[in-house]
RODO-2510 file (C-alpha; in nm, 4 decimals, decimal comma):
residues 345
     n   res          X          Y          Z
     1     m    -1,1016    -1,6242     1,1315
     2     s    -1,1920    -1,5901     1,4992
     3     s    -1,3110    -1,3521     1,7671
     4     n    -1,0344    -1,1468     1,9229
     5     s    -0,9212    -1,1384     2,2854
     6     a    -1,0164    -0,8879     2,5531
     7     d    -0,7864    -0,6134     2,4235
     8     t    -1,0013    -0,5796     2,1094
     9     v    -1,3503    -0,6388     2,2458
    10     s    -1,6286    -0,6432     1,9856
    11     r    -1,3847    -0,7060     1,7045
    12     e    -1,3297    -0,9995     1,4762
    13     i    -0,9955    -1,0999     1,3317
    14     i    -0,9372    -1,1510     0,9618
    15     t    -0,6008    -1,2244     0,8033
    16     y    -0,4587    -0,9938     0,5413
    17     p    -0,4920    -1,2498     0,2566
    18     e    -0,8509    -1,3209     0,3644
    19     l    -0,9314    -0,9503     0,3605
    20     v    -0,7785    -0,9052     0,0149
    21     a    -0,9792    -1,2006    -0,1182
    22     l    -1,3021    -1,0749     0,0405
    23     l    -1,2557    -0,7243    -0,0997
    24     q    -1,1894    -0,8664    -0,4458
    25     q    -1,5231    -1,0466    -0,4245
    26     v    -1,6906    -0,7225    -0,3168
    27     f    -1,5553    -0,5187    -0,6069
    28     r    -1,6215    -0,7964    -0,8583
    29     a    -1,9810    -0,8260    -0,7355
    30     h    -2,0311    -0,4559    -0,8071
    31     g    -1,9011    -0,4486    -1,1624
    32     a    -1,5242    -0,4135    -1,1364
    33     s    -1,3169    -0,6121    -1,3822
    34     p    -1,0904    -0,8788    -1,2279
    35     s    -0,7794    -0,6641    -1,2731
    36     v    -0,9408    -0,3511    -1,1264
    37     a    -1,0891    -0,5492    -0,8364
    38     a    -0,7488    -0,6970    -0,7558
    39     v    -0,5791    -0,3560    -0,7456
    40     l    -0,8514    -0,1865    -0,5389
    41     a    -0,8736    -0,4789    -0,2970
    42     a    -0,4987    -0,4816    -0,2366
    43     n    -0,5002    -0,1054    -0,1869
    44     c    -0,7843    -0,0972     0,0676
    45     a    -0,6566    -0,4039     0,2515
    46     a    -0,3043    -0,2607     0,2732
    47     a    -0,4346     0,0621     0,4249
    48     q    -0,6396    -0,1308     0,6815
    49     r    -0,3444    -0,3602     0,7563
    50     d    -0,1200    -0,0617     0,8200
    51     g    -0,3646     0,1197     1,0466
    52     a    -0,4725     0,3857     0,7955
    53     e    -0,8394     0,3373     0,8812
    54     s    -0,9649     0,6452     0,6954
    55     h    -0,8458     0,4898     0,3677
    56     g    -0,9048     0,1218     0,4384
    57     v    -1,2305    -0,0700     0,4692
    58     f    -1,3991     0,2597     0,5568
    59     r    -1,3656     0,3631     0,1907
    60     v    -1,5401     0,0600     0,0413
    61     a    -1,8925     0,1991     0,0829
    62     g    -1,7832     0,5124    -0,1052
    63     y    -1,6336     0,3071    -0,3863
    64     l    -1,9531     0,1045    -0,4235
    65     s    -2,1807     0,4072    -0,4047
    66     t    -1,9737     0,5777    -0,6734
    67     i    -1,9798     0,2732    -0,8996
    68     a    -2,3572     0,2413    -0,8556
    69     s    -2,4024     0,6091    -0,9479
    70     g    -2,2459     0,5558    -1,2904
    71     w    -1,9882     0,8261    -1,2215
    72     v    -1,6873     0,5973    -1,2733
    73     n    -1,6153     0,3062    -1,5050
    74     p    -1,5064     0,0150    -1,2790
    75     a    -1,3931    -0,1913    -1,5759
    76     a    -1,1981     0,0782    -1,7628
    77     e    -0,8926    -0,0322    -1,9600
    78     p    -0,6106     0,2230    -1,9109
    79     q    -0,4355     0,3375    -2,2279
    80     v    -0,0599     0,3725    -2,1729
    81     e     0,1224     0,6212    -2,3968
    82     d     0,5012     0,6222    -2,4456
    83     v     0,5386     0,9984    -2,4858
    84     a     0,9137     1,0619    -2,4600
    85     a     1,2402     0,9243    -2,3247
    86     g     1,1451     1,0084    -1,9669
    87     y     0,7705     1,0604    -1,9958
    88     v     0,4774     0,8177    -1,9758
    89     a     0,1127     0,9221    -1,9950
    90     v    -0,1989     0,7195    -1,9189
    91     d    -0,5603     0,7852    -2,0041
    92     a    -0,7416     0,6043    -1,7233
    93     g    -1,0646     0,5986    -1,9258
    94     n    -1,2763     0,7462    -1,6451
    95     g    -1,1575     0,4601    -1,4262
    96     f    -0,9594     0,4443    -1,1048
    97     a    -0,6047     0,5781    -1,0914
    98     q    -0,4434     0,2762    -0,9259
    99     p    -0,5093     0,0375    -1,2190
   100     a    -0,3721     0,3070    -1,4506
   101     l    -0,0541     0,3204    -1,2421
   102     a    -0,0308    -0,0590    -1,2419
   103     a    -0,0608    -0,0662    -1,6220
   104     a     0,2135     0,1940    -1,6693
   105     r     0,4467     0,0751    -1,3941
   106     p     0,6783    -0,1517    -1,6012
   107     l     0,7408     0,1161    -1,8649
   108     l     0,7840     0,3867    -1,6000
   109     i     1,0471     0,1850    -1,4128
   110     a     1,2299     0,0952    -1,7329
   111     k     1,2491     0,4612    -1,8323
   112     a     1,3612     0,5708    -1,4851
   113     r     1,6375     0,3098    -1,4784
   114     h     1,7530     0,4046    -1,8284
   115     a     1,7415     0,7839    -1,8019
   116     g     1,7756     0,8225    -1,4250
   117     i     1,4351     0,9900    -1,3965
   118     a     1,0887     0,9470    -1,5461
   119     v     0,7472     1,1068    -1,5135
   120     l     0,4060     0,9411    -1,5207
   121     a     0,1060     1,1627    -1,5986
   122     i    -0,2348     1,0054    -1,5291
   123     r    -0,5487     1,1818    -1,6525
   124     n    -0,9207     1,1080    -1,6713
   125     s    -0,8853     0,9222    -1,3425
   126     h    -1,0414     0,8800    -0,9991
   127     h    -0,8215     0,8532    -0,6878
   128     f    -1,0029     0,7640    -0,3661
   129     a    -0,7261     0,6044    -0,1622
   130     a    -0,4183     0,6722     0,0462
   131     l    -0,1303     0,7921    -0,1700
   132     w     0,1599     0,6189     0,0056
   133     p     0,0773     0,2753    -0,1479
   134     d     0,1464     0,4331    -0,4869
   135     v     0,5051     0,5319    -0,3993
   136     e     0,6273     0,2810    -0,1386
   137     p     0,6721    -0,0089    -0,3873
   138     f     0,9153     0,2000    -0,5925
   139     a     1,1338     0,2627    -0,2859
   140     e     1,1285    -0,1100    -0,2118
   141     e     1,2991    -0,1521    -0,5503
   142     g     1,5628     0,1065    -0,4656
   143     l     1,3983     0,4001    -0,6428
   144     i     1,2855     0,7396    -0,5162
   145     a     0,9231     0,8306    -0,5881
   146     l     0,7160     1,1439    -0,5462
   147     s     0,3461     1,1650    -0,6289
   148     v     0,0762     1,4298    -0,6138
   149     v    -0,2966     1,3998    -0,6772
   150     n    -0,5719     1,6580    -0,6564
   151     s    -0,9229     1,5895    -0,5361
   152     m    -1,2682     1,7460    -0,5114
   153     t    -1,3036     2,1093    -0,4060
   154     c    -1,3192     2,1287    -0,0268
   155     v    -1,0301     2,3540     0,0818
   156     v    -1,0303     2,7344     0,0990
   157     p    -0,7052     2,8896    -0,0288
   158     h    -0,5237     3,1073     0,2232
   159     g    -0,6776     3,4534     0,2073
   160     g    -0,9794     3,3251     0,0142
   161     k    -1,3459     3,2971     0,1072
   162     r    -1,4602     2,9928    -0,0921
   163     p    -1,3133     2,6462    -0,1480
   164     v    -1,1068     2,5977    -0,4634
   165     f    -0,8526     2,3249    -0,3880
   166     g    -0,8895     1,9621    -0,2908
   167     t    -0,7087     1,8079     0,0054
   168     n    -0,4333     1,7578    -0,2542
   169     p    -0,1906     1,5129    -0,0903
   170     i     0,1788     1,4694    -0,1559
   171     a     0,3507     1,1332    -0,1042
   172     f     0,7235     1,0596    -0,1047
   173     a     0,9211     0,7377    -0,0666
   174     a     1,2948     0,6729    -0,0608
   175     p     1,5116     0,3706     0,0174
   176     c     1,7172     0,3744     0,3359
   177     a     1,9906     0,1248     0,4198
   178     g     1,9218    -0,0974     0,7191
   179     r     1,5474    -0,0324     0,7418
   180     g     1,2303    -0,0055     0,5394
   181     p     1,1784     0,2857     0,3000
   182     l     1,1218     0,6351     0,4311
   183     v     0,7638     0,7122     0,3303
   184     f     0,5303     0,9993     0,4024
   185     d     0,1848     1,0847     0,2746
   186     m     0,0337     1,4159     0,3772
   187     a    -0,2633     1,6213     0,2763
   188     t    -0,1933     1,9860     0,2053
   189     s    -0,5152     2,0586     0,3944
   190     a    -0,5129     2,0732     0,7739
   191     l    -0,6757     1,7281     0,7786
   192     a    -0,7574     1,4571     0,5279
   193     h    -1,1237     1,4569     0,4280
   194     g    -1,1583     1,0970     0,5425
   195     d    -1,0412     1,1938     0,8909
   196     v    -1,3169     1,4575     0,9040
   197     q    -1,5730     1,1923     0,8056
   198     i    -1,4485     0,9568     1,0759
   199     a    -1,4542     1,2365     1,3353
   200     a    -1,8156     1,3108     1,2411
   201     r    -1,9095     0,9436     1,2637
   202     e    -1,7430     0,8955     1,6016
   203     g    -1,8417     1,2304     1,7532
   204     h    -1,4938     1,3828     1,7822
   205     m    -1,4149     1,7511     1,7444
   206     l    -1,1527     1,8771     1,4992
   207     p    -0,8419     2,0735     1,5994
   208     e    -0,8562     2,4518     1,5936
   209     g    -0,7762     2,5962     1,2526
   210     a    -0,8850     2,2889     1,0589
   211     g    -1,2043     2,4134     0,8978
   212     v    -1,4871     2,6597     0,8531
   213     d    -1,8651     2,6237     0,8449
   214     a    -2,1022     2,7156     0,5623
   215     q    -2,0857     3,0839     0,6652
   216     g    -1,7064     3,0862     0,6609
   217     a    -1,6718     3,0989     1,0390
   218     a    -1,4026     2,8905     1,2078
   219     t    -1,5352     2,5634     1,3498
   220     t    -1,4129     2,2472     1,5188
   221     d    -1,7380     2,0611     1,4406
   222     p    -1,6713     1,8020     1,1669
   223     r    -2,0373     1,7973     1,0677
   224     a    -2,0295     2,1711     1,0072
   225     v    -1,7304     2,1231     0,7762
   226     l    -1,9083     1,8452     0,5866
   227     d    -2,2429     2,0285     0,5707
   228     g    -2,1523     2,3154     0,3386
   229     g    -1,8301     2,4110     0,5142
   230     a    -1,4723     2,3538     0,4065
   231     l    -1,1249     2,2657     0,5255
   232     l    -0,8317     2,5041     0,5507
   233     p    -0,4742     2,4470     0,4266
   234     f    -0,2165     2,3433     0,6836
   235     g     0,0348     2,6133     0,7708
   236     g    -0,1620     2,9005     0,6231
   237     h    -0,0047     3,0430     0,3078
   238     k     0,2622     2,7685     0,2949
   239     g     0,0156     2,4822     0,2741
   240     s    -0,1956     2,6844     0,0339
   241     a     0,1013     2,7322    -0,2001
   242     l     0,1754     2,3592    -0,1938
   243     s    -0,1890     2,2834    -0,2690
   244     m    -0,1760     2,5172    -0,5688
   245     m     0,1364     2,3343    -0,6875
   246     v    -0,0467     2,0010    -0,6617
   247     e    -0,3342     2,1362    -0,8732
   248     l    -0,0895     2,2484    -1,1411
   249     l     0,1115     1,9248    -1,1477
   250     a    -0,1696     1,6725    -1,0998
   251     a    -0,4252     1,8409    -1,3248
   252     g    -0,2718     2,1288    -1,5196
   253     l     0,0227     1,9216    -1,6424
   254     t    -0,1457     1,5830    -1,6874
   255     g    -0,4622     1,7011    -1,8623
   256     g    -0,6804     1,5991    -1,5686
   257     n    -0,9532     1,8129    -1,4145
   258     f    -0,8765     2,0787    -1,1564
   259     s    -1,0591     2,0122    -0,8302
   260     f    -1,3333     2,2595    -0,9306
   261     e    -1,3771     2,1473    -1,2934
   262     f    -1,6089     1,8499    -1,2608
   263     d    -1,9769     1,8296    -1,1726
   264     w    -2,1137     1,5092    -1,0229
   265     s    -2,4575     1,6499    -0,9424
   266     r    -2,6210     1,4146    -1,1931
   267     h    -2,4667     1,1138    -1,0211
   268     p    -2,6153     1,0926    -0,6692
   269     g    -2,3896     0,8869    -0,4473
   270     a    -2,0690     0,9706    -0,6348
   271     q    -1,7746     1,0332    -0,4028
   272     t    -1,4573     0,9876    -0,6065
   273     p    -1,2898     1,2995    -0,7491
   274     w    -1,2370     1,2899    -1,1272
   275     t    -0,8986     1,4562    -1,1541
   276     g    -0,5359     1,3615    -1,2317
   277     q    -0,2134     1,2334    -1,0787
   278     l     0,1562     1,2861    -1,1397
   279     l     0,4412     1,0574    -1,0328
   280     i     0,8132     1,1326    -1,0572
   281     v     1,0460     0,8333    -1,0209
   282     i     1,4248     0,8711    -0,9796
   283     d     1,6915     0,6029    -0,9926
   284     p     1,9461     0,7040    -0,7248
   285     a     2,1939     0,4512    -0,8655
   286     k     2,2736     0,7208    -1,1215
   287     s     2,3888     0,9599    -0,8463
   288     e     2,7506     0,9933    -0,7355
   289     g     2,8758     0,6595    -0,6081
   290     g     2,5284     0,5106    -0,5982
   291     q     2,5296     0,5547    -0,2218
   292     f     2,1909     0,7162    -0,1747
   293     a     2,0494     0,4530     0,0642
   294     e     2,3613     0,4760     0,2807
   295     r     2,3407     0,8549     0,2795
   296     a     1,9769     0,8270     0,3818
   297     r     2,0854     0,6101     0,6756
   298     v     2,3357     0,8788     0,7841
   299     l     2,0558     1,1346     0,7879
   300     v     1,8252     0,9021     0,9803
   301     e     2,0934     0,8297     1,2392
   302     r     2,1544     1,2011     1,2909
   303     m     1,7796     1,2571     1,3304
   304     s     1,7721     0,9799     1,5899
   305     d     2,0664     1,1394     1,7740
   306     a     1,8682     1,4632     1,7768
   307     g     1,5854     1,2907     1,9628
   308     v     1,3522     1,1881     1,6801
   309     s     1,1801     0,8736     1,8070
   310     r     0,9602     0,7893     1,5081
   311     l     1,0497     0,8264     1,1435
   312     a     0,8259     0,8660     0,8396
   313     g     0,6353     0,5439     0,7760
   314     e     0,7498     0,3754     1,0975
   315     r     0,4093     0,3534     1,2611
   316     r     0,2677     0,1931     0,9463
   317     y     0,5453    -0,0647     0,9509
   318     q     0,4721    -0,1447     1,3156
   319     n     0,1011    -0,1814     1,2425
   320     r     0,1816    -0,3927     0,9377
   321     k     0,4008    -0,6319     1,1360
   322     r     0,1348    -0,6717     1,4044
   323     s    -0,1430    -0,7236     1,1492
   324     l     0,0516    -0,9869     0,9579
   325     e     0,1323    -1,1716     1,2801
   326     q    -0,1986    -1,1354     1,4639
   327     g    -0,4536    -1,0560     1,1920
   328     i    -0,6573    -0,7425     1,1284
   329     p    -0,9316    -0,6558     1,3805
   330     l    -1,2596    -0,5356     1,2296
   331     a    -1,5906    -0,4475     1,3891
   332     p    -1,8337    -0,7387     1,3366
   333     e    -2,0877    -0,5143     1,1650
   334     r    -1,8253    -0,3903     0,9196
   335     l    -1,7147    -0,7432     0,8375
   336     a    -2,0775    -0,8476     0,7977
   337     a    -2,1318    -0,5580     0,5561
   338     l    -1,8359    -0,6676     0,3454
   339     r    -1,9632    -1,0235     0,3307
   340     g    -2,3059    -0,8993     0,2311
   341     w    -2,1664    -0,6819    -0,0457
   342     a    -1,9570    -0,9735    -0,1706
   343     v    -2,2625    -1,1874    -0,2420
   344     r    -2,4740    -0,9189    -0,4046
   345     a    -2,6938    -1,0788    -0,6707
***
């Protein structure tokens, strides 16, 4: 570990394995079981490695505050249920969603490869991370994956006056011949909530149409959105319809809470939404000729011919390559905070 050069002044460099190990120590020091700590550490470190700052190290303070509040069980043991030929369910036990996914992953893949498609329904879970790390590994194994998760109420439905939905992201990953998987992860709100928090911290304004203040008036001030205001869906009624779909699939279908159905008022410091998640995994080898990845390449090449210069997931891959070669730059105070949390008595 060393100080960085002039192009990243006031930053320190940490390698990806070092960051994973440090984050594991942090989560273990705050009550997470070894298996949960390993999954959360890998998730946060991967987001930071790939340049997704709003879901990387930035999230650790929220995880720890939530654990300290008693809102979530950081040592929960997920209960995997073999429901049907193409259906797996998991009760996350009021724990985090990623360990629940990890526990169900082998059975989910086996079912998808056997039947061509399988569903994973996670309930009683907390998801506080980027969603693309949940789907990208499936595409790396030649599978197609789609996931939705709902969150805490902070988005006003189109035509409404009060927030009902969460930011409710959708993530998709698919293999593509000759390159890394095609992966996207998008909130159905105009912005991810983490991006609003970062804008408030750094003093940036939000784009027009992103949010409203506590009185329902349009605002570009991130603090006004966070202080009793709310976000808006992207694309008006279209984003609002997608957000409604996410609520129904991630909570209505799985048995998780809708974004408005939980109350964390008795747990000061809690930040993780207690909701649900749905994953759909498809084995494209079952399709005609098993040529899906090649067909994906044809589409990508046509998009490139049309002038598309950056494909879904490409910037993350570029950041990932640079981070693995040069290390991950972190502000010294942030690295110091992590080290302090890791040695908590």
